[in-house]
Residue frames relative to the residue before (quaternion, step in Angstrom):
aa qw qx qy qz dx dy dz
M 1.0000 0.0000 0.0000 0.0000 0.00 0.00 0.00
A 0.0119 0.8148 -0.5755 0.0691 3.55 -0.51 1.20
T 0.2512 -0.7203 0.6210 0.1802 3.53 -1.29 0.48
I 0.1460 -0.7733 0.6149 0.0511 3.55 -0.79 1.08
E 0.2210 -0.7841 0.5672 0.1211 3.59 -0.70 1.06
L 0.0275 -0.7784 0.6270 -0.0126 3.53 -1.05 0.86
D 0.1208 -0.7940 0.5953 0.0228 3.56 -0.63 1.19
V 0.0153 -0.8237 0.5661 -0.0302 3.57 -0.48 1.21
R 0.3063 0.7578 -0.5180 0.2521 3.59 1.22 0.39
G 0.8181 0.2741 -0.2054 0.4620 3.54 -1.04 0.82
L 0.5710 0.5769 -0.3999 0.4257 3.61 1.20 -0.09
Q 0.4324 -0.7011 0.5101 0.2475 3.55 -1.11 0.73
P 0.5455 -0.6057 0.4573 0.3557 3.61 -1.03 0.73
P 0.6294 -0.1646 -0.7548 -0.0837 1.59 -2.11 1.34
E 0.2945 0.8153 -0.4722 0.1600 3.61 1.24 0.19
P 0.6404 0.5124 -0.3708 0.4357 3.69 0.83 -0.72
L 0.6628 0.5001 -0.3049 0.4665 3.59 0.90 -0.90
E 0.6502 0.5198 -0.3146 0.4562 3.59 0.93 -0.88
R 0.6641 0.5000 -0.3090 0.4621 3.60 0.95 -0.82
V 0.6377 0.5159 -0.3313 0.4663 3.58 0.97 -0.81
L 0.6787 0.4954 -0.3030 0.4496 3.59 0.80 -0.96
A 0.6343 0.5161 -0.3313 0.4707 3.60 1.03 -0.71
M 0.6776 0.4905 -0.2984 0.4596 3.60 0.95 -0.83
L 0.5783 0.5904 -0.3901 0.4060 3.62 1.05 -0.57
D 0.6089 0.5601 -0.3451 0.4433 3.58 1.11 -0.64
E 0.6668 0.5104 -0.2884 0.4600 3.59 1.21 -0.50
L 0.5577 0.6369 -0.3883 0.3641 3.60 1.22 -0.37
G 0.2373 -0.7389 0.6140 0.1436 3.52 -1.00 0.91
D 0.6773 -0.4423 0.3606 0.4643 3.56 -1.26 0.07
G 0.7999 0.2539 -0.2125 0.5005 3.56 -0.85 1.01
D 0.5771 0.5660 -0.3855 0.4449 3.61 1.24 -0.24
R 0.1141 -0.7786 0.6064 0.1140 3.54 -1.26 0.28
L 0.3393 -0.6936 0.6030 0.2006 3.50 -1.28 0.60
L 0.1465 -0.7714 0.6147 0.0753 3.57 -0.82 1.02
L 0.1337 -0.8252 0.5487 0.0028 3.53 -0.37 1.34
K 0.1353 -0.7460 0.6471 0.0808 3.57 -0.98 0.92
I 0.1214 0.8032 -0.5588 0.1667 3.54 -0.62 1.19
N 0.3558 -0.7597 0.5118 0.1855 3.58 -1.13 0.63
C 0.7035 0.3066 -0.2914 0.5712 3.57 1.13 0.67
R 0.4774 -0.6348 0.5099 0.3303 3.57 -1.27 0.23
P 0.2173 -0.8414 0.4840 0.1026 3.62 -0.20 1.27
V 0.1609 -0.8399 0.5134 0.0712 3.57 0.40 1.25
P 0.6396 0.5080 -0.3639 0.4478 3.69 0.85 -0.71
L 0.6161 0.5435 -0.3467 0.4525 3.59 1.05 -0.72
F 0.6388 0.5413 -0.3377 0.4299 3.59 0.92 -0.85
R 0.6464 0.5096 -0.3200 0.4691 3.60 1.01 -0.77
I 0.6423 0.5170 -0.3188 0.4675 3.58 0.99 -0.83
L 0.6430 0.5266 -0.3249 0.4512 3.58 0.94 -0.87
E 0.6595 0.5216 -0.3050 0.4471 3.57 0.88 -0.97
R 0.6861 0.4967 -0.2817 0.4507 3.58 0.90 -0.94
N 0.7780 0.3801 -0.1701 0.4704 3.58 1.08 -0.71
G 0.6538 -0.5898 0.3056 0.3624 3.57 1.14 0.53
Y 0.5438 0.5825 -0.4210 0.4334 3.57 1.10 0.68
V 0.2232 -0.7298 0.6250 0.1641 3.53 -1.29 0.46
H 0.1011 -0.7988 0.5895 0.0643 3.56 -1.16 0.49
E 0.1398 -0.7361 0.6563 0.0889 3.49 -1.35 0.45
E 0.0887 -0.8174 0.5685 0.0296 3.60 -0.87 0.87
W 0.0351 0.7731 -0.6323 0.0359 3.54 -1.23 0.61
P 0.6251 -0.5239 0.3975 0.4204 3.61 -1.19 0.36
G 0.3782 -0.7404 0.5136 0.2121 3.55 -0.93 0.91
S 0.5320 -0.6180 0.4708 0.3367 3.54 -1.23 0.45
D 0.8017 0.1393 -0.0743 0.5765 3.59 1.09 -0.67
S 0.7036 0.3136 -0.2524 0.5855 3.57 1.27 0.43
L 0.6544 -0.5019 0.3704 0.4275 3.58 -1.21 0.31
L 0.8117 0.0136 0.0369 0.5827 3.57 0.91 -0.96
E 0.1282 -0.6971 0.6899 0.1475 3.48 -1.38 0.40
I 0.0852 -0.8030 0.5899 -0.0069 3.53 -0.90 0.97
A 0.1903 -0.7600 0.6131 0.1011 3.57 -0.80 1.04
I 0.0731 -0.7955 0.6015 -0.0115 3.56 -0.81 1.08
S 0.1090 0.7786 -0.6131 0.0774 3.56 -0.96 0.88
K 0.6088 -0.5283 0.4247 0.4121 3.54 -1.30 0.27
R 0.5368 -0.6068 0.4785 0.3388 3.54 -1.11 0.75
P 0.4827 -0.6687 0.4704 0.3139 3.62 -0.82 0.91
K 0.4659 -0.6684 0.5025 0.2893 3.53 -1.05 0.77
A 0.4619 -0.7068 0.4675 0.2616 3.56 -0.94 0.89
């Protein structure tokens, strides 16, 4: 179980979304992506839901938001 950090603060759209989607391909079962971002990426949330990922978000210490993304556990 690994945590991969990805900081996309300051990047211009669509680069943050493209980087997140590329990193999702690297996630193994039990791994999570920790995203640091300065906006609430609503389009990303829809993509995650459609593709079997879950996310949790909270205020960041040095960014507007931190978002943990992982594969939805298998039932």
